[in-house]
N, C-alpha and C positions, 0 to 999 in steps of 0.2 A: 229204364224198365219199360216205359211206354213204347219206345222204339223197338225193343225186343218183341213186343206184342203186335208189331205191325202198324203202330200209330206214329204219325209225324207230330213233332212238338215244335211249335213256332212261337218264339217270344218276339212280340212286336209292340210298338206303341199303337194302341187301338184308339183311333181318333173318334171323338164324339161330335156329331153334327146336329144341327137343328132338325127335328123331325124324326130322329131315330136314336136308339140307344144301343151301343155296341158294348159287349162285355166278354170276358174270357170264358172259354168253354170248349166242348167237343162238338164237332160237326163232320159232315162228309163233303169233300171237295173233289169233284170229278171222280167219284168212286173210292177215294182214299179217306181213311179216318185221320182227322187232324184235330189237334188240341191247340187252340190259340191262347196264349198267355200275355196279358197286358204287362209290359215292362214297368209300368207305373204302379202296379200293385206291390204291396209288401211281400216279402218272400213267403211268409206263412200263408198268405192268401193264394199265392201261385201254387204252393204245395197242395192246398185244399182243392183247387181246381183240378190238378192232376189226379189226386186221389178219387175225386168224384168221377172223373172220366174212366178210371180203371176199375171201379167197383162193378162187379158182375162179369168181368172178363175172366177167362180161364188162365190163372197165373200159376197153376200147379207145375208146369214144365219150365218155369222161369225161376232162377234163383233170386230170392228176396232175403234181405237181412231179416232177422226176427222182428226188429222194430218196424220195418216197412210192412211186413205181413200183419202185425198187430194193428197198425194204422188202417190198413185196408179192411181187416175184419171188423174193427170197431165201426168204421163208416158204413159198411154193409149192414151191420145190425141196426144202426141208427136209421138207415134208409128203409128198413123193414123188409 
């Protein structure tokens, strides 16, 4: 779904070094929307990162299963 909305999704081992903290999430890389997912995260946490990245995007033109649409709507309401 993220790819259909023009976002790249990259699953990588996000290394942690002394002095900074790396975590999964959305960002822009050279003008492209990218979601980085830490492969070491449990599946449910990776799904939550994707949901957080998609909240607020226009998904009306993209087919979503009813369960996926409910998940996005619940997260959007919780985010306020």
